[in-house]
C-alpha positions as CSV (number, residue, x, y, z in Angstrom):
1,M,13.5,-8.2,105.2
2,E,10.4,-6.9,103.6
3,S,10.5,-3.6,105.6
4,K,14.2,-3.2,104.7
5,G,13.2,-3.3,101.0
6,E,10.5,-0.7,101.5
7,Y,12.9,1.5,103.5
8,D,15.5,1.3,100.7
9,K,12.8,2.1,98.1
10,I,11.6,5.1,100.1
11,M,15.2,6.3,100.6
12,T,16.0,6.0,97.0
13,E,12.9,8.0,96.1
14,M,13.7,10.7,98.7
15,N,17.4,11.0,97.5
16,T,16.1,11.4,93.9
17,K,13.7,14.1,94.9
18,Y,16.4,15.8,97.0
19,E,18.8,15.8,94.1
20,V,16.2,17.3,91.7
21,A,15.3,20.0,94.2
22,K,18.9,20.8,95.0
23,K,19.7,21.3,91.3
24,K,16.7,23.7,91.0
25,A,17.7,25.5,94.1
26,D,21.4,25.9,92.9
27,A,20.2,27.2,89.5
28,F,17.9,29.7,91.2
29,D,20.7,30.9,93.5
30,E,23.0,31.3,90.5
31,Y,20.2,33.2,88.7
32,Q,19.9,35.6,91.7
33,V,23.7,36.2,92.0
34,T,23.8,36.9,88.2
35,K,20.8,39.2,88.3
36,R,22.1,41.1,91.3
37,E,25.5,41.7,89.7
38,S,23.7,42.8,86.5
39,L,21.6,45.3,88.4
40,L,24.5,46.6,90.5
41,E,26.5,47.3,87.4
42,K,23.8,49.7,86.2
43,L,24.5,51.9,89.3
44,E,27.2,54.3,90.0
45,E,30.2,52.6,91.7
46,E,29.8,54.6,95.0
47,D,26.1,53.6,95.2
48,R,26.8,49.8,94.8
49,A,27.9,49.3,98.3
50,I,24.8,51.1,99.6
51,Y,22.2,49.2,97.6
52,S,23.9,45.8,97.5
53,E,22.2,44.9,100.7
54,L,18.7,45.3,99.4
55,S,16.6,42.3,98.5
56,L,16.6,41.4,94.8
57,N,13.1,42.7,94.3
58,K,13.8,46.1,96.0
59,L,17.1,46.4,94.2
60,E,15.4,45.7,90.9
61,A,12.8,48.4,91.5
62,H,15.3,50.9,92.6
63,V,17.5,50.3,89.6
64,E,14.5,50.6,87.3
65,K,13.6,53.9,89.0
66,V,16.9,55.6,88.7
67,T,17.8,54.3,85.3
68,T,14.4,55.0,83.6
69,K,14.7,58.3,81.8
70,P,11.7,60.5,82.5
71,S,9.5,61.1,79.5
72,P,9.5,64.6,78.2
73,A,6.8,66.9,79.3
74,S,3.9,67.0,77.0
75,V,3.3,70.2,75.1
76,D,-0.2,71.6,74.7
77,N,-0.5,72.5,71.1
78,S,-4.2,73.3,71.3
79,K,-5.7,76.9,71.0
80,P,-4.1,79.3,73.4
81,H,-5.9,80.0,76.6
82,Q,-7.8,83.1,77.5
83,Q,-5.0,84.0,79.7
84,A,-2.8,84.8,76.8
85,D,-5.2,87.5,75.9
86,T,-5.2,89.3,79.3
87,H,-4.1,92.8,80.2
88,L,-3.1,94.5,83.5
89,L,-5.5,96.8,85.2
90,K,-4.0,100.2,86.0
91,N,-3.5,99.2,89.6
92,G,-1.4,96.3,88.3
93,L,-2.9,93.9,90.9
94,R,-5.1,91.7,88.7
95,L,-5.2,90.4,85.2
96,I,-8.5,90.4,83.4
97,P,-9.5,89.0,80.0
98,K,-9.4,91.4,77.1
99,A,-13.1,90.7,76.5
100,T,-13.9,91.7,80.0
101,R,-11.8,94.8,79.8
102,E,-13.8,95.8,76.5
103,Q,-17.1,95.3,78.5
104,I,-15.8,97.6,81.3
105,R,-14.8,100.2,78.8
106,H,-18.2,100.2,77.0
107,K,-20.0,100.6,80.4
108,T,-17.8,103.2,81.9
109,L,-17.0,105.2,78.8
110,G,-20.1,104.5,76.8
111,I,-18.0,103.4,73.9
């Protein structure tokens, strides 16, 4: 009889642990279903069937990628480049800085 009492005690403990684990598993399953539905709602209707088969992690990453608006390109407000001060050579094949053009003029024309 003593072993029967130990068996019942172990079974009661195991059933209690099982019930706790089952509640947690059910809650997690519900969370995943709700999260998946929420993510799929953010996609275009024709894309939902395509992406519904992805794992939750991959679906979440995809939705984040397609719904994140790209940040606007940064604008360089610093001093203009030397390139803005360039001129075409007569042959039209190369651009040279204005300062270099002035140096060439001084050397060739003696100005």
